[in-house]
C-alpha positions, 0 to 999 in steps of 0.5 A, a space after each residue: 788878754 783884754 786890750 785895756 790890759 795890753 794897753 797898760 802893759 805897752 805903755 808903762 815902761 813910758 810912764 815908768 821913764 815919765 815918772 823917773 824924769 819928773 822926779 829925778 834920780 832917786 837919792 841914796 837915802 829914797 832908795 833905802 827907802 824903797 830896799 827897806 820897804 821890801 825887807 818889810 814886806 819879806 819879814 811880815 809876809 814870811 809865813 804866807 810866802 812858805 807856804 806859797 812856796 811849799 805849794 809851787 815847789 813842794 819846799 820845806 820851810 827850812 830852805 824856802 827861808 834859807 835860799 828865797 828869803 834870807 838871801 834877799 834880806 842879807 842882800 837888801 841889808 848890804 845894799 842899803 849899807 853901801 849904796 851911798 858910797 857906790 853913788 859918789 861921783 868919781 873925780 879927776 884932773 888930767 894935764 895935757 898941753 894946752 888945757 886940762 881936762 876936769 872928769 866926773 863919772 857917775 853910774 845912772 839908771 838905765 830907766 825902765 827895767 823888765 825883769 823876768 824870774 824863773 820858777 825854780 826860786 820864784 821869790 829869790 829870782 825875781 827880787 834879787 835882780 829887782 834890788 839892783 835895779 831899785 839901788 841904781 835908781 831903775 824903775 821896775 816891772 816884775 813878770 814871774 813865771 807862770 810855773 809858780 802860780 801861787 808865788 807869782 800871785 802873791 808876789 802881784 798881791 802884796 808888791 803891787 798893793 805896796 808900790 805904785 806901778 810908775 815904780 815897781 810892778 808885778 805883772 803875771 801871766 803866760 809866754 804870751 804876756 811875757 812875749 808882750 813884755 819883752 817887745 815892749 820898749 824897756 830900756 834893759 831886761 834882765 832874764 832868768 831861765 833856759 837857755 832856750 827862751 833866753 835866746 828868744 827873748 834876746 832876739 826879740 830885744 835887739 829889734 829895739 836894740 834893748 840890753 839884756 842880761 841873761 842868766 841861764 844855766 848850764 851842766 855844772 861839773 863836780 870833780 872829786 879826785 882821790 884826795 878828796 873824798 870824806 863824808 863832809 865832802 860827800 854830805 855837801 855834794 848830796 845836799 847840794 844836788 837835792 836842794 830843791 829837788 835837784 832844780 836850782 841852776 848851780 847844783 852839781 849836775 855831773 859827779 865825776 870820781 876817780 876810779 879809786 875811790 869810786 865804790 865807797 863814793 856811791 856807798 856813801 852817797 847813798 848813806 848820805 841820802 838815807 840820813 837826809 830824807 830817810 828810807 822813804 824820801 817822799 814822806 820826808 818834809 824836807 824834800 821838794 817836789 818837780 814843778 811840772 809834770 812835762 819836767 817830771 817826765 824828762 827826769 823820768 826819762 834821763 833816769 832810764 839812760 843808766 844803771 840805778 844805784 840810789 832811788 829811782 822811784 817816782 810817783 805822777 801825781 805827786 810830782 815826785 821823783 827820789 833822790 836819784 844816782 845813775 852809773 854806767 851811761 852810755 855815751 852820747 846819752 841825753 843825760 850827758 848832753 843836757 842840763 839836768 835840773 833834777 834830782 838825778 846825779 850820774 856818777 861817772 868814774 875816771 882815771 886821770 883828769 887831764 885826760 877827763 878834762 881833754 876829753 869834752 866830757 866837761 861844759 867848761 862854760 857852765 855857770 860854776 865848776 866844783 872840784 873836791 880835792 886837796 892836790 893844789 896842782 889839780 885844782 890849778 889845772 881844773 881852773 885853768 880849764 874851765 871858763 865859768 866866772 866861779 870855781 868852788 873849791 871843796 864846797 858846792 852852791 855856798 858862793 851863791 849867798 855871797 854879795 861880795 861874789 858877782 853872780 852870773 855866767 858866760 857863753 851858754 851859762 849867759 852874761 851879765 852879772 849881779 849880787 852886791 855891787 855886781 848888780 848895782 853896776 848892772 842896772 846902770 850905765 857910767 855918765 860922764 860930765 866933761 869939761 875943758 880949762 885952756 890955757 892956751 889955744 892951738 889952732 893946729 887942730 882946726 882945718 886946713 891941715 898942714 904938714 907942719 900940724 902933722 909932725 907936731 901931732 905925732 911928736 905930741 900926741 901923747 900930751 895934746 890929745 
């Protein structure tokens, strides 16, 4: 990287802070104008985004619009509708003995925010956090993933043309560029990606005491009990698993099926895959591709760890992995321990939900947990077992599109949340204007202290402090 580029990146956070300081915190009206500019970009360049996403991930146009563009348009519209309300100060007064305290609490932007996006949804996962950051009044630097190069270059070209670098700027590059950025003096870092890289980002940020929001992944368990089987349920699971060729952080990772419905579940999954993608999914225009050759090889290795009941074929040159179902997996196999993040679905029978939960087979702190059931006791048992911030009953993935739901993880699936108001809160902190109005002044709080004042303090502490 040329020295002038390094200097530009290193000094960009400070320039963004200076610009924010000189212009002041943007009003809700200014924020809306910035967000509506983003909306215009998405609408005017829709075809270009769809083409770039197809180049990087083989995404069909419908999935590109629904899971990348439409959710961003909805988020912008929702935030624009509510941002003025979120920015209003919260005022309160409290009567104390000798004085009245007056509080005005308001949200304040962090300043210059770094957003590191992921390759699997390279438009949504870079611009969704940017919407929250802009809504809170911040300046932003976006680093898209180098593993989705066509989309990254398009974002850079369009956004850097529409916004000055002191307001919003896109930087492309590899892991070296990301390392340079995470060591720069940003006021907040938002990262979406793997747990391994997330740890590295958090460690680098900790050296400068920079706060971090981590959106990671996890093995999202999906349970179908004896009351949960239906063709509609299987359709939802198959769609959610193989959307974007399985490269979705909230996809059902592993399906646990009650033994009484196990075989008919496998039969219906195969029928559903054929209905969605035909007998040759590789020829289907509605099925995506694996992002990188390294990730492709990981999927091939996973397929070899069980008995293939559906799919299993693959083409390295095309980065194609068929929608695959595997069974009869040996305990301890990597596919049961690691996040799959691809179009390979283990289907595992169980006999008793309590025993399954007690076995340790489920990652309790996954990003989300799914259960298909009409049994309220079973649903409650699953909800109490899981630590995931979201438990979805009888559907998959749809909850992530809602601006009313905070999206984020816990434990190994990350920390911090965004979307809707949660995004506004994540990218701002509470700033308080505190004042007191005295009608009596007590000298006992000042030295020299006395036993008499100590007794008075213990008796009146609730009204004095």
